C-alpha positions in Angstrom: 18.3 16.3 -15.0 21.7 15.4 -16.7 21.6 11.8 -15.8 18.1 11.4 -17.0 18.8 12.8 -20.2 22.1 10.6 -20.6 19.8 7.5 -19.4 17.0 8.6 -22.3 19.6 8.9 -24.8 21.3 5.3 -24.2 17.7 4.2 -24.1 17.1 5.6 -27.8 20.1 4.0 -29.0 19.0 0.7 -27.6 15.6 1.1 -29.3 17.3 2.1 -32.9 19.7 -1.1 -32.2 16.9 -3.7 -31.6 16.1 -3.1 -35.1 19.6 -3.4 -36.6 21.6 -5.9 -34.5 20.6 -9.7 -35.1 20.5 -12.4 -32.7 20.7 -12.2 -29.1 22.2 -9.1 -28.9 18.6 -7.7 -30.3 17.3 -9.1 -26.9 20.1 -7.3 -24.7 19.0 -4.0 -26.4 15.6 -4.8 -26.0 15.6 -5.5 -22.3 18.1 -2.0 -22.1 15.0 -0.2 -23.8 12.5 -1.5 -21.3 14.6 -1.3 -18.1 15.9 2.2 -18.8 13.1 4.3 -18.2 12.6 3.0 -14.7 16.5 3.7 -13.6 16.4 7.0 -15.2 13.2 8.1 -13.2 14.9 6.7 -10.2 18.1 8.4 -10.5 16.2 11.6 -11.5 14.1 11.6 -7.9 17.2 10.5 -5.9 18.1 14.0 -4.2 21.7 14.7 -3.3 21.7 15.4 0.5 25.2 14.9 1.6 24.9 17.1 4.4 22.0 15.1 6.2 20.4 18.0 7.1 16.6 18.3 7.0 15.3 21.8 7.1 12.1 22.2 9.4 9.1 24.0 8.3 8.3 27.3 10.4 5.9 27.2 13.1 2.2 26.3 12.3 0.1 29.0 13.4 -2.6 28.2 16.1 -5.8 27.5 14.1 -8.5 27.1 16.5 -12.1 25.6 15.2 -13.5 26.2 18.5 -12.6 29.7 20.4 -9.5 29.8 22.5 -9.9 28.6 26.2 -10.0 32.6 27.8 -12.3 33.6 25.2 -15.0 30.9 26.6 -18.0 32.2 28.6 -18.3 30.7 32.0 -19.4 27.3 32.8 -23.2 27.3 33.9 -22.5 25.4 37.3 -19.8 28.0 38.2 -19.9 31.6 39.1 -18.0 34.1 37.2 -14.4 34.2 38.5 -14.2 30.7 39.7 -11.4 29.5 38.1 -10.6 26.3 39.7 
């Protein structure tokens, strides 16, 4: 958040300087005021993951749409108890 705040403060200074400074410097500050929001958002979204470790999510619970195989009724073409 600190990097974003600094970049937005510099952007505000650029906006003010666009109206104060004449000549080609005005265009430099205008470009800074236009480009800095993009750079600030990119810097704010970059995570500092130096360890290179990724936290894996926990186990996913089994959510069946159909009943589990042991709860299925026996097949009509096989007698009950025939588990081929």
